[in-house]
N, C-alpha and C positions, 0 to 999 in steps of 0.2 A: 430842391436838394440835389438836383443834377441827375436824377434817375428817370425822369419822365420819358426820355426817348427810348430807353431800353425796354420799357413796358409796351411800346408800340410794335415791337418786333414779333412777328408771327412765329409759332412753333416750327422748328426745322427738324427734318429727319437726321438722326445721328449717323455719322459716317465713321465707324470705328476703324476701318481699314486705313482711311486717310490719316486719322489721328495717330495711329500706330506707326505708319510710314514716316510721318513728319517727326514724331518723337524719336525714332531711331536715328534721325539726322541731327538731333540737337546736341551741340557741344557745350557741356556745362562750364568748361573752363573759359570759353569765350562768351557765354550767354548768347549764342547765335546758332543758326542752322549752318551746317557745313555740307554744302552741296558740291557736286563736281565742278560747278562754274564759280564757286567762291562762297563767301559768307552772305547770309540774308538774315534780317532781324525784324520781327514785328515792332512797329514804332508807336509813339504816342499819337502820331497822325492817323495811323491805322486804327487805333482804339477810338479816337474821336470820330472819324468818318464812318466806321463800321458799326459802332455801338451807340454813339452819341453821348458816351460817358464824359464827365468832366475830368480833364487832364491838367488843370491849372488850379492854383490855390495852395492851401497848406498841405504839407506832407502828412500822409496818414501815419502818424507816429504818436506814441504815448506810452502808457504803462501796460505791461503784461504781468499776469499773476499766475502762480501755480494752482490756485483754486479760486473759482468765481462764485462760490456758494452764497456768500453774504451779499455780493454785488447783485447777483441775479435775483435774490430774494427781495432786495430793496427796489430795483429798477423794473423787474419783470413780474414780481409777485407770483413766481412759479417755483416749484420745487427743483432743486439741483442737489444731486447726491453729494455727500461730504467729500471734500478733497477732489472735486470733479470740475471740469471746465465745460461740460456738455449739458445742454437743455434738451429734454425729450421732444422730438419733432411733433409727435401727436398732440402733446399739451399745447404747443405753440399754434398748431393748425386749428385745434378746437377753440382756442381763445379768439380766433379770427373767423370762425365759421367756415373753415376751408377743409376740414378733415374728410367729410364725405361729399365733397363737391367735384367729383370726377366727371369727365365728359360722358354723356349718355350716348348710346348707339343711335346713329342717324341724326345727331344734333350737329348743326353747323357751328362754325367757330363763333359767329356773332351771337347765336342763341346761347351757346355755352357761356360766353363772357357776360351776357346780360343776366343769366340765371346766377352766375357767380357773384355778380354785383348785388343782386337782390339778397342772396344769402348773407353776404358780408354786411350789408346795411342793417340786417336784423341783429347782428352780433355786435357791431361797432357803435361807439358813441357818436351821436349826431351833432353834439354841441362841443365847442372847445372847453377844455377843463382837464382835470387829472385823469379821468377815464380815457379821454381822447389821446392824451399823451401816452398813457399806458398801452393803448391799442397800437399807436404808431411805433412805440418802442418794440412791441411784439413783432409787428410787421417787418421792421428794419432788421431785427435779429434773424428772422426767418429768411428774408431776402438776401442779406449779406452772407449768412451761413450756409444756405442751401442753393443759392443761384449764382451769386457773383463770386464768392470765395468758397465754394463747396469743397468738402473733403470727403474721403471715403467713409462709409458708415452711415447709419440712419440718424444719429443724433446731430444736434446743431451746436457748433462751437460758440463760446461766448467771448472770444478774444477781442472783438470790436465793441463789446458792451461799454467799456469805460468812455469811449468816444461819443456814446449816445446819452450820457448823463445830462448834457445840455443840448436838447434837440434843436435849438436855434443855431447851433454851430455846425451841425452835421453837413449842411449844404456847402460849407466853405472848404471842405477837404477835397483833395485831388484823388477821388475814388478811381478814376480811370487809370491813373499811374499806378495805384496800388493793385488794381486788377491786372495790369501788365506784369508787375513783379510776381503776382500769384501764378500767372500763366507760365512765366519762365521757370518758376519752381516746379510746377506740375510737369513741364516738359523734361525736367531733369530726372523724373521717376523712371522706373524700369521700362525698357522697350517693350516688354511683354504686355503691359497694360493697354487695353483697347479703348480707354476713354481718358479724357483730360479733365482735371478738376476745374471747377468754375464754369463759366458761361461758354459752352462748347461751340456755339455758332461762330464765335469770333475767329477761331483758328481755321475753321472750314472756309469761311468767306475770305479770309486772308489768302488761302491757297487758291481759291477760285480766281481772285484778282491777279495774283502774281504768277501763277502757274496754270494758265487757262488750258493749255494743251493736255493736261491730265483729264480734262472733261469730267470732273466730279460734281459740278454744280450746274443748275439750270436757272437762267435769268428769267424768272416768271413775272416779276413786277417791276419793270425798268422805271427809273426816275424817282422812286421813293427814297426818302431819307429817314433815319440813317441807312447806310448801304445794305446792312444785313437784311432789311425788309425786302430787298429786291430778289433774294436768292432762296433756292431750296436745294437740298441734296438730291442728286440724281439716284434713282433707285437702281440697286445692283443686287441681283438675286443669287449671285455666285457665293460659294462658301467663303468665309472670311479669310481662310488661308490662301485661297486662290486669288481673292481680291488683293491681298497684301503682296503676294508674289508679283502680280501684274503691276502694281503701283511701284514697287521697288525697281522693277525693270524699266518702267516708264520714266522714273526720275533719273536713273543711271544714264539713260540714253536720251534725256530730254533735250530737244533742239535749243541751243543757246540763244538763237535769235528769237525764240518764243518766250523767253523770260521777260516779264514785265517789271521793270525796276521802278517805274513811276506811274502807277495806275490811276492817279488822280489828276493828271495834267489837264484833262478835258472836263474836270468837275468844277462846277461853280459852287458858291456858298449859299445859294438861295435856299431858304427854309432851314438853314443851319446856323442860327445866331451864335451858338456856342463856339463856333470856329474862330470868331474874332478874338476872344480872349485866349483861346488855345494856341493860336498860330505862333506866338513868341516862343513856345516850347518845342515847336517842330524843328527837326533837323539839328538837334543838339544832343551830344553825349551827356548823360546826366544819371545820377543815382535815383533809383526808384525805391519807394518806401511802402511797406505794408506791415507796420508794427515790427515784428521780429524778422521779417524778410527785408533785407536791404541788398539790392542787386543792381548791377550796372547795366545801363542801356548804352552799349558800345557802338554808336552809329559811325564812329570813325572806321569801323570795319566794313561798312556798306556805303561808301561815298558814291557809288553808282546810283543808289536810290535817291540821291540828292542832286543828280544831274552832273556829277563830276566823273572824271576818270579815277580809278582807285589807286592811290599811292601806296608805297611800301610803308607798313606800319609795324609797330611791335605788337605781336600777338599776345593777348592776355595770358598770364600764367597763374595758376591757382597758388596763391601765397597769402596765408592769413595775416602775415605781417605787412603786406602791401595793401590788401583790401579785404574786408570782412567776409563778403559773400555769404554762403550758407552757414558759416560758423555762427551766424546770428539767429539760428533757428530755435535755440534753447528756450524753453518756457518753464524751467524748473525753479526759477527764483523770481521774485518781484524785481522787475527791470524797467527803468525809464529809458526807452530807446531814443528819446530826444537828447539824452546825455550820452548814452552808449554810442550812438551814431551821430554825434554832433557835427563832425566834419562832413559827413554825407548829407545831413540836414542842411547845412550851410550851402553845400553844392546845389541842392535842389532850389533853395531860396534865390541863388544866383542864376537859376535856369541852366545850370551846367556849363558846358563849353561848346561853342559853335564848331562846326565841321567844315573845313576847307581843304582843297586839294589843288596843287599846281601841276599834277601829273598830266602828261599828254598821252599816255598809254597805260594799260593795265598790266603789261607784261611782267614787270619786276615784281609786282604784288603776286601775280599768279604763279610765278616761279617759286617765290617764298612759300606760298600757300601749298604748292605741291610737295615741297620739301618738308613742310610741317605735318601735313595730314596723309600724303601718299595715297595708298589704296584704301584707307579707312573711309573715304567719302563714297565708296561704292558698297551697296548693300545686297544687290541681287547676286545669286550664285554665278551667273553668266559673266559678271563684270569684276569678279575678284581677281586682282592682279597678283598672281602667285605662280610664276613661271617655273621655278626650280624647287618650290617648296620652301625656299628661304626668302625669296624676293617678295616683299609685301608692301613696298612703298615706291614712290616715284624716284626717290633718291637712288635706290638700287638700280632702277632702270636707266637713270642717267649715267651712273658709273659704268653700267654694262655697255651703254652706247659709246662711251669714251674708250673702253677696252676694245670694242669692235673696230673702231676707227684705227686705233694703234695697230691692232692685229692685221687689218687690211693693208695698212701702209707697209708693214714689215713684209707681208706675203708678196705684195706687188713689187717691192724693191728686190727681194730675193729671187723672185721668178724672172724679173727683167734681167738681173745679173746672170742668172743661170742660162737663159736663152741667148744672151749676147755671147757667152762663152761657147755655147754649142754652135752658134752660127759661125764662130771663128775657127772651128775645126776644119781640117782638110778633107779632101775627097777620100783619101786612103783610110782615114779614121772612120768616115761614114760607111765605106764598104765593109770594113772589119766589124763595125757595129751591126750591119745588116746580117752578115754571116753569123754573128753571135746571137741572133734572134731578136734584134730590136724591131719594133713595129711602129713606124710613124703614123699609120692609119689608126692604131689604137689610141695614140696620143691625141690625134685629131678628134676622135669620137669623144674622148673624155673632156677635151677642151671645149668642144661644141656643146656638150651637155652642161658644162659649167657656165658657158655663156648664156644659154637659154634660161637656166635657173636664175642667173644674175639679172637678166633682162626682165624676167617676171617680177623679181623683187624690185627692180627699178621702176617698173610700171606702177606698182602699188605705191611706192614712195613718191613718184611724180604726181599721182592723183592726189595724194595728201598734200603735197607741196602746192598744187594748184588751188586746193581748198584754202590753204593758208593765205595765198596771194589774193584770192578773190575777196576775202574779208580782212584785208591788210589793215585798214584804218581803225577798225573797231574790234580787232582780234582779242579774244579773251582766253584763247588757249594758252596754256602755260608756256612761258618762254623756254623753259627747259625742254619741253616736248618739241617745240619748233626747232631749237638748236639740234636736238637729237635727230630729227627727221632730215634736216639739211645736211648734217654730217653723213648720215647713211646714204642719202641720195647722191651726194658728191662722191662718196667712196664707190657706190655702185656704178655711177657713170664712168669714173676713172677705170674701174676694173673691166667694164664691158668694152670701152674703147681700146684699152691696152690689149685685152685678150683677142679682140677682133683683128687688130693689126698683126698680132703674133700668129693667129690662125692663117691669115692670108699669106704671111711670109713662109710658114711651114708648108703650106700647100704648093708654093712655087719652088722653094729650095729643097724641101724634104731633107733637111740635115739630120744627121745622127752621128753620135760619137761612139766611143767604146762602151762596153757594157756598164762600166761604173758611171759614166756620164748619163746613159739612158736611165739607170736606176735612180740617179739623183733627180733627173727630170720628172720621172714618174712620181717620185716622192713629193716633188713640188706641186705637180698637178693634183695629186691626192689631197695635199694641203689646201689647194685652191678650191677643190670640190667641197671640202669640209667648210671652208669659208662661205661658199655659195649657199650650202645648206643652212649655215648659221644665219645668213641674211634672210633666207626664207622663213626660218624659225622666228626671227624678229617680226617679220610681217604677220605671221600667224599669231604671235603674242599680242601685237597691236590690234589685230582683228578680234581677239578675245576680249579686249577692253574697248568696246565699240564707242565709248565716249571719245577715244582718241581717233578712231579710224572712220566713224560714220557720222558722228554728230557735227563734224566740221569744226570750225573755230568758234570760240565762245565770244559772242558779240552782244553787247547790251543794247537796250532800247533807250538808254539814258540820253537826254538832250543836254543842251547847254544851260538849262534853267538851274537856278540855285534857290535854296531855302534860307531865308533870313533868320 
């Protein structure tokens, strides 16, 4: 039936902090994680390799009903309350001999499983026939409703029961694709939830593989397949709130070079025969089906995970007239989802659409990504981009950079014009200005201070510029940020060079005009000091968002390989 591999996966310690941190990054509109370095999406290949679930075959689609009482009575021979869709968990477990089969103290995993098998054999039919079919149906409802597609609460939902009417057909469904749709739906729940619905090890192992520098998993059994068998959660004794704060900070400042876009490049197919039929579904944008859940797998947003550079794409917009999304959740009426979602079913049957990219750089995509999401991709308090209380996105920072450049150009032009006019004044005017109380030394001190502050700002910007140049070929930093820093660096260099020349000239000539001219010059110098402080504030603001100033450029590990 395609479930054999998932039963081989050992129990894994739950990591609620990691789950909550990842959920807070999920963008329901795009059905993707929105990280500082761009979109990332768990894929059908992730499901196949991590869990061994079948991701090929018929879409998990069919009828849903507002009440499953009659169907449950006929197929399960168990009581279901009137107008209910839920089967009591205890009744299901008792029918399988599993209700009081918890693990005993000091019992090893192998001993526990052996005892569990003995108890189940006493309860289950040993020969094929109606009773064996009934036992299998009980088990599948429990497995699907409490493990693979679990929901909150103690009871077990019957929504997959219609697909179990013909047990011979159960193995032909793409349960792994339905599982991925269920994961997407669970990630769209409240950020405050500390668990994800369904088989939780999948999301944890996905994070271990793609974001290894978070160091949340331990590779305890290398080489086993499916991959979830290799890992366990690293024990963390800190309070959940402290763990979550640490994880949010770690993701916000995650080194872009450490993002693993293609974790399976070195993986073979040995011992994984299910990959042969699954491979044609890899690397394709396709609609995922789990009855009333019909959600898109938007792999065109993560071309880097397929070995390409990420091209500029149209970001998905929640529009029920363009795609159904979660508007298909309703279970209040009897609905045939094969008809309701016929277009999306046909998309699945065609295996969706292949993903290709001719882009040679990620810059244009990253610029559009910054304008789309801005500061929303940061979750830790330290990385919130909110300089003035109104700026909350990169768009505002880019506009601010343009204004800074224009202001610097105006100030430089005005100061140069004023100094040239002062230099042209005669000695008599200089003497009268000195008798009137003009102080060239004060002007020199102010100008020197402005030069030092501008040089400090320039050093910060030059360091950032060097970081950009070192990772030039695979830069994933936003093009808008790069332009911003180049403009500011050029403005700082121009200001420092000009003011240094002016300072040298003033020291030699010591010109001064009448009181009005001196007042004007002081005003211009004060404006220049304000500009220098503004540059320093920009550097401080960049430092507050360490993903811009410390993480360096965003560079993927993507190679030139493609997925067919």
